[in-house]
N, C-alpha and C positions, 0 to 999 in steps of 0.2 A: 297547795294551800300553802299558805306563808302564814307568820307567829306561831310555829309551833313550840311549845315547851315540853316538857320532861313530859307529864304525862300520855300527848298526844303526837309524838312523834313519833313511836312505832306502827301505831297503825299507818299514818303519813306511809312511812317507807317498806311496810306491806304491800298500800294501796298501789303499789311501782312496779309490783313482780305481775301485775294483773293480767299482762300480753305476753309473758313465760309460757313459748311454747310447748318446750319438753314438762309433762306433769310435774314425771319426777323432778326433777330440778326443783323446778318449782314447791313442792313438799317440804323438799331437804329445805330451800336458803327462807323460805314461810317460816320452821322449826327453828330454825339457826337465828334468825334477826331474832326470833321473840326470847329463846333462851337467854342469845346473846346480852341482850337491852336489859333481860329480866337481871341479872348476873348483874349488868355494872347499877341499875339499882339497886339487890337486897347488899351488897356491899358496899355500896355510896362512892363505889369507886370516882377517885380522884382523876385530874388531868394527870397532874405526873407520874401518878400508877400507868395509868395508858400508857406513857410515853414509853416505860421504861419494860411495860411489855409488848413496845414492838423494838425496839430494842435489842431484845430477849430473842424475837423472830428474827430478825435486821442479823445480831448475833448467829442463830441459826444458819441460816443461808450462809451467810461467809462463808462458813465451817464446812459447810458439804459438798463434796466434792467426790470424784470416779472412787475413793477408795473409803468415803468416809462419807452416812448422812444422817446427820444430826436428827433432821424432822420424823428418822425411822425410830429415835434415840428417844427422840421424845414421847414419841406415840410409847413406845413398848413403859415406859420407864412410868406413865400419865395410867397406867392401868388400858389404855384404850384400844389394845390392840386385842389385850386377851380378851377385853370384851366383845369386841367382833369375833376374834375366831372361838368365841366361846355359843353364840345368835346363831355362824354361819355354820358350824358344823356341828349340829348335831346326829347324834348318830346312836344305833343300839348300842345297847351297853356292853356287850363282846370283845369289838372295833375298838383299836389302839385310838385313844386320846390324837386331836392338832393341838401342838401351842407354839408360842409365835415363830415367825421368819426371821427375825432380827436384821442387824445390813452387815452381813460378811457372806452371805451368800453370793459367788461372781460365774455368773456361763461359762461354759465350756471350758470345765472340768478337762482331764484328763481323764482316759476312758479304761478303765484295766479290768483283766482278768480277775476271775474269780482266785482267791486262796493270793494274788499278793500286793506288794506292801504298799499302801498308799503312803505312806508319811512321805515317803521322800525326801527323805535329808530334816524333816521336822521333829527336832530334839525332844527327848522325854523320854519313859519308858516304854520298852513294848506290850504293846495290846492286839490279842486276836481277841478277833468279832463271829461270832457263828450266829447266822439267822437263819430265823426260818420266815417268809412272805405268803401267807394265804385268806382265805376268804371265808367270810364268814362261815358256811357247815365244815371250815379245817379244811379243805380242798386246795390244794396247792398253788399258787401264781406263779407262773413260770416264766418267767421275758420282760420282770419287770423291770423295770430300770428305779436305780435306784443313786441319786445324793448325795452324799457324806460330804462332809464338810465339818472341822474343828481348830479349837485353839493350842498351841504346843506348850511345855511347862512352861514356858516362863506369861504364859496368860493370852500369845499375840495369836491372832490370824495370821497368814501369808499376806494376804492383802493391807494389813496395817504395818509392812517394813516396804521402807523409802525402795533398796535395791531386790524388789520383790522378783524375782527375773526367771524363778516359773511359781507355779504353785504346787504345794506341801499341804499333806493333809487334810485334801480333799481330791474328791476323784470320785469314778461317774463305773456301778456296778450294774449285772446282770444278773437277778437270779440263774438259777438250775433249772429241768424238766420239773424239778420236786418242789421247787421255790426256795432250797437254798441259797444263804451267800454265804463267801466267807471271805475276809481278808485282814492282813495286817494293816495296825495303826497305831498309836501312842496313844497311853493313860490318859485320858479329858483329867483337867484339874479346875479348881472353881478363879475365877478370874475377876476385876473388875471393869466393868465396859466404859469405854474413853471420858471422861473424868472433868478436861482441860477446856473443855467449851458451855456454855451456857447449860445446858443440860446437866452438866459436873456443876455447876455454879446450884443450881436451881438444888439439885440431891443435898447438899453443902446442908443452904440454908434451909429445907427443910427437915434438917436432923438424919436424912434416908443416910446407908451406905451404899456403893455403887456393884456390890458384886453378884456373881452369876455363882451359883453351883456348878460344880465339875459335870462336861454333858455332851453327849456324842450327835451333832443334828444330824439327822434321815429327810429326803425328798423322796418319798414309793411314790410312783409313776409305774400302769397296768392298764391297756387295754377293757370295758366295762366294767373300770370300777371307779372311786372316786379316788386325787389328789390324795397324798398322806404329808403332811408336814407336821414336824416330827420331832423330840429329842428322848436318850435316854442318857436320864441321870445317871450319876455313881452315889449309890446311897453314902449316910451316913458325914456326908457332904456336911459344913455348919452355919452356910447358904441354903438348904433343901426348903427353912421355911421362910427365910427374909428372903427370898430371891428378887431383887430392884425392879423386873419387871414380871417378874407375876404371874410366872411362865408353867413351875413343879405341880405333876399333877401327881398323885401319891400310882397311878397304874404304870406311868416312866420311870420309876426308882431302882433299880436292876444290882444287882451285888456283879461288880466287877473281883472276880479271884484272884487273889496275890498268890502267884508261882514261888518256889527256891528256886536262885542260883542252882545249874546243872539237872535242870528236868526237863522233858520230852515236853516239843513242844506240839498244836495241833498239828504245826510241818510236817510234824517227826524227826525234829531236830534236837537238839540239846544248846540249850540256850546257858554261854556265862554267864548271864548276868536273869537278876528277876525282872519276869516275865506275869500279865495276869490277862485273862480271857473270859471274856464277857457271852451269853446266850442271854439270846431274846427271840418273841416273836413277835410280829408284827401282822393287827388283821386290819386288812381292805372290809372299807365299806363297798357295796357293789353300788354301779354309776344307776340313777333311778333314771339319765337323756333315757329318749326312745328316739330306736336306730333311724 
């Protein structure tokens, strides 16, 4: 139909979707168009403002590469990532909660034996992690694959460095027959998300800070259990209540115990410097998939 106006254009656009073969795609596109058109009407969006929005998305595409995913960062800072995680990871109350995946996971992290140092030269104060992976009934989950990654003391992940010739402060381990997991790493610190791109400009324009509270990432997979992607946050961090990606859950906040220099580490060695220990239990949800 010709001569559409601001009140009739939406119905005409939706009518063009009638031949969409995939019903789920049709449902998503129909809702997207309706909400997008209503948004433009509600705020009386100008052409100049929409061109600014297009430029914003174009800039996000240009800055995205193998080391940086600006669209994931945008999703995270708009709270959309956590909304999707919350509605797609409903679990029994005793299960460990999921949180954002983030843009800094790297496939193919090196394998480490239990007790080894996954920092691999990353700078930071020593931190010894002792964890258990179990099911809802308290049963140990043996052989669980645990992917770990974190930022260094400067607040950067290894993938953010131009000269990252080797992976640091990340690794893959497997739990023992008792569901135990031990490794050495570095103390996590608060850090800002990359703010030199369009997302950073958005945060600044809306009066928001770019900081994330200190945390270590964990991704845990085991047969017969749902995959868990989560963090363990450091208590008393000043950004716990204002995480720029809305990822904090109170159940994921833990105490990183400080120990003075001269003490004995969990590895049974005397430490000439201050170190920290973290104890945490992960509880996985049984998989609902039918064999």
